[in-house]
PDB file of N, CA, C and O in Angstrom, chain B, residues numbered from 101:
ATOM      1  N   MET B 101       1.565 213.660 -11.306  1.00  0.00           N
ATOM      2  CA  MET B 101       0.312 213.220 -10.703  1.00  0.00           C
ATOM      3  C   MET B 101      -0.824 213.978 -11.372  1.00  0.00           C
ATOM      4  O   MET B 101      -0.720 215.181 -11.612  1.00  0.00           O
ATOM      5  N   SER B 102      -1.871 213.296 -11.661  1.00  0.00           N
ATOM      6  CA  SER B 102      -3.030 213.893 -12.286  1.00  0.00           C
ATOM      7  C   SER B 102      -3.676 214.894 -11.340  1.00  0.00           C
ATOM      8  O   SER B 102      -3.734 214.677 -10.130  1.00  0.00           O
ATOM      9  N   ALA B 103      -4.159 215.992 -11.909  1.00  0.00           N
ATOM     10  CA  ALA B 103      -4.802 217.022 -11.088  1.00  0.00           C
ATOM     11  C   ALA B 103      -6.041 216.476 -10.398  1.00  0.00           C
ATOM     12  O   ALA B 103      -6.377 216.920  -9.300  1.00  0.00           O
ATOM     13  N   SER B 104      -6.735 215.514 -11.020  1.00  0.00           N
ATOM     14  CA  SER B 104      -7.940 214.976 -10.410  1.00  0.00           C
ATOM     15  C   SER B 104      -7.640 214.063  -9.229  1.00  0.00           C
ATOM     16  O   SER B 104      -8.502 213.868  -8.372  1.00  0.00           O
ATOM     17  N   VAL B 105      -6.439 213.501  -9.166  1.00  0.00           N
ATOM     18  CA  VAL B 105      -6.069 212.616  -8.070  1.00  0.00           C
ATOM     19  C   VAL B 105      -5.365 213.374  -6.957  1.00  0.00           C
ATOM     20  O   VAL B 105      -5.312 212.897  -5.823  1.00  0.00           O
ATOM     21  N   ALA B 106      -4.826 214.544  -7.264  1.00  0.00           N
ATOM     22  CA  ALA B 106      -4.082 215.323  -6.271  1.00  0.00           C
ATOM     23  C   ALA B 106      -4.876 215.560  -4.985  1.00  0.00           C
ATOM     24  O   ALA B 106      -4.309 215.403  -3.904  1.00  0.00           O
ATOM     25  N   PRO B 107      -6.173 215.936  -5.047  1.00  0.00           N
ATOM     26  CA  PRO B 107      -6.905 216.135  -3.789  1.00  0.00           C
ATOM     27  C   PRO B 107      -6.999 214.868  -2.951  1.00  0.00           C
ATOM     28  O   PRO B 107      -6.940 214.937  -1.723  1.00  0.00           O
ATOM     29  N   ALA B 108      -7.144 213.717  -3.589  1.00  0.00           N
ATOM     30  CA  ALA B 108      -7.221 212.457  -2.845  1.00  0.00           C
ATOM     31  C   ALA B 108      -5.912 212.174  -2.135  1.00  0.00           C
ATOM     32  O   ALA B 108      -5.906 211.750  -0.980  1.00  0.00           O
ATOM     33  N   MET B 109      -4.815 212.404  -2.817  1.00  0.00           N
ATOM     34  CA  MET B 109      -3.509 212.158  -2.220  1.00  0.00           C
ATOM     35  C   MET B 109      -3.214 213.189  -1.122  1.00  0.00           C
ATOM     36  O   MET B 109      -2.669 212.842  -0.074  1.00  0.00           O
ATOM     37  N   ALA B 110      -3.569 214.440  -1.361  1.00  0.00           N
ATOM     38  CA  ALA B 110      -3.308 215.488  -0.373  1.00  0.00           C
ATOM     39  C   ALA B 110      -4.069 215.235   0.916  1.00  0.00           C
ATOM     40  O   ALA B 110      -3.595 215.574   2.001  1.00  0.00           O
ATOM     41  N   ALA B 111      -5.238 214.647   0.801  1.00  0.00           N
ATOM     42  CA  ALA B 111      -6.057 214.397   1.982  1.00  0.00           C
ATOM     43  C   ALA B 111      -5.428 213.363   2.900  1.00  0.00           C
ATOM     44  O   ALA B 111      -5.795 213.274   4.072  1.00  0.00           O
ATOM     45  N   THR B 112      -4.489 212.582   2.388  1.00  0.00           N
ATOM     46  CA  THR B 112      -3.851 211.558   3.214  1.00  0.00           C
ATOM     47  C   THR B 112      -2.453 211.964   3.652  1.00  0.00           C
ATOM     48  O   THR B 112      -1.763 211.189   4.315  1.00  0.00           O
ATOM     49  N   ALA B 113      -2.028 213.167   3.293  1.00  0.00           N
ATOM     50  CA  ALA B 113      -0.683 213.617   3.657  1.00  0.00           C
ATOM     51  C   ALA B 113      -0.508 213.595   5.171  1.00  0.00           C
ATOM     52  O   ALA B 113      -1.383 214.027   5.921  1.00  0.00           O
ATOM     53  N   GLY B 114       0.621 213.091   5.592  1.00  0.00           N
ATOM     54  CA  GLY B 114       0.923 213.058   7.014  1.00  0.00           C
ATOM     55  C   GLY B 114       0.429 211.811   7.721  1.00  0.00           C
ATOM     56  O   GLY B 114       0.775 211.587   8.881  1.00  0.00           O
ATOM     57  N   ARG B 115      -0.375 210.994   7.049  1.00  0.00           N
ATOM     58  CA  ARG B 115      -0.843 209.750   7.673  1.00  0.00           C
ATOM     59  C   ARG B 115       0.138 208.647   7.395  1.00  0.00           C
ATOM     60  O   ARG B 115       0.783 208.637   6.346  1.00  0.00           O
ATOM     61  N   GLN B 116       0.260 207.745   8.290  1.00  0.00           N
ATOM     62  CA  GLN B 116       1.169 206.602   8.143  1.00  0.00           C
ATOM     63  C   GLN B 116       0.457 205.479   7.407  1.00  0.00           C
ATOM     64  O   GLN B 116      -0.578 204.998   7.869  1.00  0.00           O
ATOM     65  N   ALA B 117       0.996 205.053   6.263  1.00  0.00           N
ATOM     66  CA  ALA B 117       0.449 203.905   5.540  1.00  0.00           C
ATOM     67  C   ALA B 117       0.863 202.633   6.260  1.00  0.00           C
ATOM     68  O   ALA B 117       1.878 202.610   6.956  1.00  0.00           O
ATOM     69  N   ARG B 118       0.082 201.576   6.095  1.00  0.00           N
ATOM     70  CA  ARG B 118       0.396 200.296   6.717  1.00  0.00           C
ATOM     71  C   ARG B 118       0.749 199.291   5.635  1.00  0.00           C
ATOM     72  O   ARG B 118      -0.117 198.545   5.177  1.00  0.00           O
ATOM     73  N   PRO B 119       2.000 199.259   5.222  1.00  0.00           N
ATOM     74  CA  PRO B 119       2.371 198.317   4.168  1.00  0.00           C
ATOM     75  C   PRO B 119       2.181 196.877   4.620  1.00  0.00           C
ATOM     76  O   PRO B 119       2.448 196.533   5.772  1.00  0.00           O
ATOM     77  N   ASP B 120       1.717 196.043   3.700  1.00  0.00           N
ATOM     78  CA  ASP B 120       1.544 194.615   3.972  1.00  0.00           C
ATOM     79  C   ASP B 120       2.749 193.856   3.435  1.00  0.00           C
ATOM     80  O   ASP B 120       2.612 192.978   2.584  1.00  0.00           O
ATOM     81  N   ARG B 121       3.912 194.196   3.931  1.00  0.00           N
ATOM     82  CA  ARG B 121       5.124 193.519   3.482  1.00  0.00           C
ATOM     83  C   ARG B 121       6.118 193.491   4.628  1.00  0.00           C
ATOM     84  O   ARG B 121       6.077 194.325   5.533  1.00  0.00           O
ATOM     85  N   ALA B 122       6.998 192.527   4.569  1.00  0.00           N
ATOM     86  CA  ALA B 122       8.011 192.383   5.608  1.00  0.00           C
ATOM     87  C   ALA B 122       9.155 193.352   5.347  1.00  0.00           C
ATOM     88  O   ALA B 122       9.421 193.690   4.194  1.00  0.00           O
ATOM     89  N   PRO B 123       9.844 193.810   6.408  1.00  0.00           N
ATOM     90  CA  PRO B 123      11.014 194.660   6.210  1.00  0.00           C
ATOM     91  C   PRO B 123      12.015 193.951   5.311  1.00  0.00           C
ATOM     92  O   PRO B 123      12.236 192.746   5.433  1.00  0.00           O
ATOM     93  N   GLY B 124      12.613 194.715   4.409  1.00  0.00           N
ATOM     94  CA  GLY B 124      13.590 194.150   3.487  1.00  0.00           C
ATOM     95  C   GLY B 124      12.958 193.644   2.202  1.00  0.00           C
ATOM     96  O   GLY B 124      13.669 193.187   1.307  1.00  0.00           O
ATOM     97  N   ALA B 125      11.632 193.718   2.091  1.00  0.00           N
ATOM     98  CA  ALA B 125      10.960 193.269   0.872  1.00  0.00           C
ATOM     99  C   ALA B 125      11.176 194.291  -0.234  1.00  0.00           C
ATOM    100  O   ALA B 125      11.646 195.401   0.017  1.00  0.00           O
ATOM    101  N   ALA B 126      10.833 193.915  -1.446  1.00  0.00           N
ATOM    102  CA  ALA B 126      10.980 194.826  -2.582  1.00  0.00           C
ATOM    103  C   ALA B 126      10.269 196.136  -2.278  1.00  0.00           C
ATOM    104  O   ALA B 126       9.168 196.131  -1.728  1.00  0.00           O
ATOM    105  N   GLY B 127      10.882 197.246  -2.629  1.00  0.00           N
ATOM    106  CA  GLY B 127      10.276 198.543  -2.376  1.00  0.00           C
ATOM    107  C   GLY B 127      10.722 199.156  -1.073  1.00  0.00           C
ATOM    108  O   GLY B 127      10.248 200.230  -0.704  1.00  0.00           O
ATOM    109  N   ASP B 128      11.635 198.494  -0.358  1.00  0.00           N
ATOM    110  CA  ASP B 128      12.094 198.995   0.921  1.00  0.00           C
ATOM    111  C   ASP B 128      13.315 199.915   0.774  1.00  0.00           C
ATOM    112  O   ASP B 128      13.831 200.425   1.768  1.00  0.00           O
ATOM    113  N   ALA B 129      13.773 200.124  -0.461  1.00  0.00           N
ATOM    114  CA  ALA B 129      14.955 200.950  -0.690  1.00  0.00           C
ATOM    115  C   ALA B 129      14.684 202.390  -0.279  1.00  0.00           C
ATOM    116  O   ALA B 129      13.561 202.879  -0.397  1.00  0.00           O
ATOM    117  N   ALA B 130      15.704 203.053   0.195  1.00  0.00           N
ATOM    118  CA  ALA B 130      15.571 204.459   0.594  1.00  0.00           C
ATOM    119  C   ALA B 130      15.286 205.304  -0.635  1.00  0.00           C
ATOM    120  O   ALA B 130      15.851 205.072  -1.704  1.00  0.00           O
ATOM    121  N   HIS B 131      14.412 206.279  -0.480  1.00  0.00           N
ATOM    122  CA  HIS B 131      14.086 207.179  -1.574  1.00  0.00           C
ATOM    123  C   HIS B 131      14.985 208.386  -1.490  1.00  0.00           C
ATOM    124  O   HIS B 131      15.263 208.896  -0.405  1.00  0.00           O
ATOM    125  N   ASP B 132      15.450 208.852  -2.669  1.00  0.00           N
ATOM    126  CA  ASP B 132      16.363 209.989  -2.676  1.00  0.00           C
ATOM    127  C   ASP B 132      15.628 211.314  -2.729  1.00  0.00           C
ATOM    128  O   ASP B 132      16.271 212.362  -2.796  1.00  0.00           O
ATOM    129  N   GLY B 133      14.309 211.304  -2.702  1.00  0.00           N
ATOM    130  CA  GLY B 133      13.544 212.534  -2.683  1.00  0.00           C
ATOM    131  C   GLY B 133      13.295 213.105  -4.069  1.00  0.00           C
ATOM    132  O   GLY B 133      12.577 214.097  -4.200  1.00  0.00           O
ATOM    133  N   ALA B 134      13.867 212.508  -5.105  1.00  0.00           N
ATOM    134  CA  ALA B 134      13.656 212.993  -6.463  1.00  0.00           C
ATOM    135  C   ALA B 134      12.227 212.685  -6.891  1.00  0.00           C
ATOM    136  O   ALA B 134      11.669 211.643  -6.546  1.00  0.00           O
ATOM    137  N   ALA B 135      11.650 213.608  -7.645  1.00  0.00           N
ATOM    138  CA  ALA B 135      10.295 213.402  -8.151  1.00  0.00           C
ATOM    139  C   ALA B 135      10.310 212.301  -9.197  1.00  0.00           C
ATOM    140  O   ALA B 135      11.203 212.246 -10.043  1.00  0.00           O
ATOM    141  N   SER B 136       9.321 211.431  -9.134  1.00  0.00           N
ATOM    142  CA  SER B 136       9.193 210.370 -10.123  1.00  0.00           C
ATOM    143  C   SER B 136       7.717 210.055 -10.297  1.00  0.00           C
ATOM    144  O   SER B 136       6.876 210.449  -9.490  1.00  0.00           O
ATOM    145  N   ASP B 137       7.428 209.333 -11.371  1.00  0.00           N
ATOM    146  CA  ASP B 137       6.047 208.927 -11.609  1.00  0.00           C
ATOM    147  C   ASP B 137       5.643 207.877 -10.587  1.00  0.00           C
ATOM    148  O   ASP B 137       6.456 207.059 -10.155  1.00  0.00           O
ATOM    149  N   VAL B 138       4.381 207.917 -10.212  1.00  0.00           N
ATOM    150  CA  VAL B 138       3.825 206.943  -9.276  1.00  0.00           C
ATOM    151  C   VAL B 138       2.587 206.344  -9.924  1.00  0.00           C
ATOM    152  O   VAL B 138       1.748 207.065 -10.464  1.00  0.00           O
ATOM    153  N   VAL B 139       2.476 205.020  -9.867  1.00  0.00           N
ATOM    154  CA  VAL B 139       1.309 204.321 -10.397  1.00  0.00           C
ATOM    155  C   VAL B 139       0.641 203.595  -9.240  1.00  0.00           C
ATOM    156  O   VAL B 139       1.299 202.904  -8.462  1.00  0.00           O
ATOM    157  N   VAL B 140      -0.673 203.759  -9.136  1.00  0.00           N
ATOM    158  CA  VAL B 140      -1.443 203.073  -8.098  1.00  0.00           C
ATOM    159  C   VAL B 140      -2.363 202.074  -8.778  1.00  0.00           C
ATOM    160  O   VAL B 140      -3.173 202.442  -9.629  1.00  0.00           O
ATOM    161  N   HIS B 141      -2.235 200.812  -8.400  1.00  0.00           N
ATOM    162  CA  HIS B 141      -3.138 199.774  -8.887  1.00  0.00           C
ATOM    163  C   HIS B 141      -4.052 199.413  -7.730  1.00  0.00           C
ATOM    164  O   HIS B 141      -3.636 198.747  -6.782  1.00  0.00           O
ATOM    165  N   LEU B 142      -5.287 199.851  -7.810  1.00  0.00           N
ATOM    166  CA  LEU B 142      -6.269 199.578  -6.762  1.00  0.00           C
ATOM    167  C   LEU B 142      -6.803 198.171  -6.999  1.00  0.00           C
ATOM    168  O   LEU B 142      -7.640 197.953  -7.876  1.00  0.00           O
ATOM    169  N   ARG B 143      -6.315 197.225  -6.215  1.00  0.00           N
ATOM    170  CA  ARG B 143      -6.637 195.811  -6.408  1.00  0.00           C
ATOM    171  C   ARG B 143      -8.058 195.490  -5.947  1.00  0.00           C
ATOM    172  O   ARG B 143      -8.763 194.720  -6.599  1.00  0.00           O
ATOM    173  N   ASP B 144      -8.474 196.073  -4.836  1.00  0.00           N
ATOM    174  CA  ASP B 144      -9.795 195.797  -4.271  1.00  0.00           C
ATOM    175  C   ASP B 144     -10.277 197.056  -3.562  1.00  0.00           C
ATOM    176  O   ASP B 144      -9.819 197.374  -2.465  1.00  0.00           O
ATOM    177  N   ALA B 145     -11.192 197.761  -4.190  1.00  0.00           N
ATOM    178  CA  ALA B 145     -11.670 199.031  -3.632  1.00  0.00           C
ATOM    179  C   ALA B 145     -12.371 198.837  -2.292  1.00  0.00           C
ATOM    180  O   ALA B 145     -12.274 199.694  -1.413  1.00  0.00           O
ATOM    181  N   ARG B 146     -13.065 197.740  -2.131  1.00  0.00           N
ATOM    182  CA  ARG B 146     -13.805 197.494  -0.886  1.00  0.00           C
ATOM    183  C   ARG B 146     -12.859 197.337   0.307  1.00  0.00           C
ATOM    184  O   ARG B 146     -13.096 197.915   1.368  1.00  0.00           O
ATOM    185  N   SER B 147     -11.795 196.560   0.135  1.00  0.00           N
ATOM    186  CA  SER B 147     -10.854 196.347   1.241  1.00  0.00           C
ATOM    187  C   SER B 147      -9.786 197.435   1.303  1.00  0.00           C
ATOM    188  O   SER B 147      -9.117 197.596   2.323  1.00  0.00           O
ATOM    189  N   GLY B 148      -9.628 198.184   0.204  1.00  0.00           N
ATOM    190  CA  GLY B 148      -8.609 199.225   0.160  1.00  0.00           C
ATOM    191  C   GLY B 148      -7.233 198.705  -0.209  1.00  0.00           C
ATOM    192  O   GLY B 148      -6.244 199.424  -0.068  1.00  0.00           O
ATOM    193  N   GLU B 149      -7.152 197.465  -0.682  1.00  0.00           N
ATOM    194  CA  GLU B 149      -5.857 196.889  -1.038  1.00  0.00           C
ATOM    195  C   GLU B 149      -5.381 197.479  -2.362  1.00  0.00           C
ATOM    196  O   GLU B 149      -6.107 197.473  -3.356  1.00  0.00           O
ATOM    197  N   MET B 150      -4.141 197.993  -2.359  1.00  0.00           N
ATOM    198  CA  MET B 150      -3.579 198.598  -3.558  1.00  0.00           C
ATOM    199  C   MET B 150      -2.078 198.376  -3.611  1.00  0.00           C
ATOM    200  O   MET B 150      -1.418 198.183  -2.590  1.00  0.00           O
ATOM    201  N   ASP B 151      -1.558 198.410  -4.834  1.00  0.00           N
ATOM    202  CA  ASP B 151      -0.122 198.354  -5.055  1.00  0.00           C
ATOM    203  C   ASP B 151       0.311 199.725  -5.536  1.00  0.00           C
ATOM    204  O   ASP B 151      -0.332 200.323  -6.399  1.00  0.00           O
ATOM    205  N   ILE B 152       1.407 200.221  -4.973  1.00  0.00           N
ATOM    206  CA  ILE B 152       1.971 201.512  -5.357  1.00  0.00           C
ATOM    207  C   ILE B 152       3.311 201.220  -6.027  1.00  0.00           C
ATOM    208  O   ILE B 152       4.174 200.565  -5.442  1.00  0.00           O
ATOM    209  N   PHE B 153       3.481 201.706  -7.253  1.00  0.00           N
ATOM    210  CA  PHE B 153       4.712 201.503  -8.000  1.00  0.00           C
ATOM    211  C   PHE B 153       5.391 202.849  -8.217  1.00  0.00           C
ATOM    212  O   PHE B 153       4.748 203.821  -8.614  1.00  0.00           O
ATOM    213  N   SER B 154       6.683 202.899  -7.955  1.00  0.00           N
ATOM    214  CA  SER B 154       7.484 204.094  -8.203  1.00  0.00           C
ATOM    215  C   SER B 154       8.878 203.634  -8.605  1.00  0.00           C
ATOM    216  O   SER B 154       9.569 202.974  -7.829  1.00  0.00           O
ATOM    217  N   GLY B 155       9.289 203.985  -9.823  1.00  0.00           N
ATOM    218  CA  GLY B 155      10.574 203.499 -10.307  1.00  0.00           C
ATOM    219  C   GLY B 155      10.567 201.988 -10.347  1.00  0.00           C
ATOM    220  O   GLY B 155       9.718 201.384 -11.003  1.00  0.00           O
ATOM    221  N   THR B 156      11.504 201.377  -9.653  1.00  0.00           N
ATOM    222  CA  THR B 156      11.576 199.915  -9.616  1.00  0.00           C
ATOM    223  C   THR B 156      11.014 199.339  -8.324  1.00  0.00           C
ATOM    224  O   THR B 156      11.135 198.137  -8.083  1.00  0.00           O
ATOM    225  N   SER B 157      10.406 200.170  -7.491  1.00  0.00           N
ATOM    226  CA  SER B 157       9.887 199.675  -6.217  1.00  0.00           C
ATOM    227  C   SER B 157       8.373 199.469  -6.266  1.00  0.00           C
ATOM    228  O   SER B 157       7.663 200.125  -7.029  1.00  0.00           O
ATOM    229  N   GLN B 158       7.906 198.552  -5.444  1.00  0.00           N
ATOM    230  CA  GLN B 158       6.484 198.261  -5.303  1.00  0.00           C
ATOM    231  C   GLN B 158       6.171 198.125  -3.819  1.00  0.00           C
ATOM    232  O   GLN B 158       6.916 197.492  -3.071  1.00  0.00           O
ATOM    233  N   THR B 159       5.063 198.725  -3.406  1.00  0.00           N
ATOM    234  CA  THR B 159       4.605 198.609  -2.028  1.00  0.00           C
ATOM    235  C   THR B 159       3.128 198.255  -2.056  1.00  0.00           C
ATOM    236  O   THR B 159       2.361 198.885  -2.784  1.00  0.00           O
ATOM    237  N   ARG B 160       2.718 197.274  -1.290  1.00  0.00           N
ATOM    238  CA  ARG B 160       1.303 196.927  -1.168  1.00  0.00           C
ATOM    239  C   ARG B 160       0.817 197.469   0.164  1.00  0.00           C
ATOM    240  O   ARG B 160       1.465 197.289   1.195  1.00  0.00           O
ATOM    241  N   LEU B 161      -0.336 198.137   0.134  1.00  0.00           N
ATOM    242  CA  LEU B 161      -0.915 198.629   1.377  1.00  0.00           C
ATOM    243  C   LEU B 161      -2.416 198.530   1.323  1.00  0.00           C
ATOM    244  O   LEU B 161      -3.014 198.340   0.263  1.00  0.00           O
ATOM    245  N   ARG B 162      -3.013 198.663   2.491  1.00  0.00           N
ATOM    246  CA  ARG B 162      -4.472 198.675   2.616  1.00  0.00           C
ATOM    247  C   ARG B 162      -4.867 199.985   3.276  1.00  0.00           C
ATOM    248  O   ARG B 162      -4.427 200.299   4.381  1.00  0.00           O
ATOM    249  N   ASP B 163      -5.694 200.731   2.588  1.00  0.00           N
ATOM    250  CA  ASP B 163      -6.177 201.999   3.117  1.00  0.00           C
ATOM    251  C   ASP B 163      -7.548 202.242   2.498  1.00  0.00           C
ATOM    252  O   ASP B 163      -7.655 202.753   1.383  1.00  0.00           O
ATOM    253  N   ARG B 164      -8.578 201.877   3.217  1.00  0.00           N
ATOM    254  CA  ARG B 164      -9.943 201.988   2.693  1.00  0.00           C
ATOM    255  C   ARG B 164     -10.328 203.430   2.415  1.00  0.00           C
ATOM    256  O   ARG B 164     -11.030 203.708   1.442  1.00  0.00           O
ATOM    257  N   GLU B 165      -9.876 204.354   3.262  1.00  0.00           N
ATOM    258  CA  GLU B 165     -10.204 205.766   3.053  1.00  0.00           C
ATOM    259  C   GLU B 165      -9.561 206.300   1.780  1.00  0.00           C
ATOM    260  O   GLU B 165     -10.215 207.003   1.009  1.00  0.00           O
ATOM    261  N   LEU B 166      -8.292 205.979   1.546  1.00  0.00           N
ATOM    262  CA  LEU B 166      -7.614 206.424   0.328  1.00  0.00           C
ATOM    263  C   LEU B 166      -8.264 205.797  -0.900  1.00  0.00           C
ATOM    264  O   LEU B 166      -8.447 206.475  -1.911  1.00  0.00           O
ATOM    265  N   ALA B 167      -8.612 204.524  -0.830  1.00  0.00           N
ATOM    266  CA  ALA B 167      -9.275 203.859  -1.955  1.00  0.00           C
ATOM    267  C   ALA B 167     -10.586 204.572  -2.294  1.00  0.00           C
ATOM    268  O   ALA B 167     -10.881 204.804  -3.466  1.00  0.00           O
ATOM    269  N   ALA B 168     -11.358 204.913  -1.287  1.00  0.00           N
ATOM    270  CA  ALA B 168     -12.621 205.614  -1.523  1.00  0.00           C
ATOM    271  C   ALA B 168     -12.374 206.984  -2.147  1.00  0.00           C
ATOM    272  O   ALA B 168     -13.113 207.394  -3.042  1.00  0.00           O
ATOM    273  N   ARG B 169     -11.347 207.696  -1.690  1.00  0.00           N
ATOM    274  CA  ARG B 169     -11.024 209.006  -2.280  1.00  0.00           C
ATOM    275  C   ARG B 169     -10.596 208.870  -3.736  1.00  0.00           C
ATOM    276  O   ARG B 169     -10.970 209.690  -4.575  1.00  0.00           O
ATOM    277  N   LEU B 170      -9.820 207.846  -4.035  1.00  0.00           N
ATOM    278  CA  LEU B 170      -9.398 207.622  -5.420  1.00  0.00           C
ATOM    279  C   LEU B 170     -10.591 207.331  -6.315  1.00  0.00           C
ATOM    280  O   LEU B 170     -10.674 207.857  -7.425  1.00  0.00           O
ATOM    281  N   ILE B 171     -11.510 206.506  -5.849  1.00  0.00           N
ATOM    282  CA  ILE B 171     -12.693 206.189  -6.625  1.00  0.00           C
ATOM    283  C   ILE B 171     -13.521 207.450  -6.870  1.00  0.00           C
ATOM    284  O   ILE B 171     -13.997 207.674  -7.983  1.00  0.00           O
ATOM    285  N   ARG B 172     -13.694 208.267  -5.840  1.00  0.00           N
ATOM    286  CA  ARG B 172     -14.436 209.514  -6.020  1.00  0.00           C
ATOM    287  C   ARG B 172     -13.722 210.458  -6.976  1.00  0.00           C
ATOM    288  O   ARG B 172     -14.379 211.157  -7.748  1.00  0.00           O
ATOM    289  N   ALA B 173     -12.405 210.494  -6.944  1.00  0.00           N
ATOM    290  CA  ALA B 173     -11.628 211.409  -7.789  1.00  0.00           C
ATOM    291  C   ALA B 173     -11.749 211.065  -9.271  1.00  0.00           C
ATOM    292  O   ALA B 173     -11.703 211.959 -10.116  1.00  0.00           O
ATOM    293  N   ILE B 174     -11.901 209.783  -9.596  1.00  0.00           N
ATOM    294  CA  ILE B 174     -11.978 209.405 -10.992  1.00  0.00           C
ATOM    295  C   ILE B 174     -13.413 209.281 -11.475  1.00  0.00           C
ATOM    296  O   ILE B 174     -13.653 209.139 -12.674  1.00  0.00           O
ATOM    297  N   GLY B 175     -14.376 209.334 -10.548  1.00  0.00           N
ATOM    298  CA  GLY B 175     -15.773 209.124 -10.888  1.00  0.00           C
ATOM    299  C   GLY B 175     -16.448 210.312 -11.351  1.00  0.00           C
ATOM    300  O   GLY B 175     -17.635 210.262 -11.671  1.00  0.00           O
TER     301      GLY B 175
END
């Protein structure tokens, strides 16, 4: 994880994300806790819609506060 994004991610630690996907959808596999690369595609900064990719899994969520933190972190 980039050092500039770490504060944005840390600020959301412990909060429950609200995935916009049905149970059993892609990305629902159990994580083994191993460190891996994570890619965030911020689809719409205004609504907070983003896709999170890790390994072969993808999760779509909406979090306006996290989107705003990400924008500030890269700006």
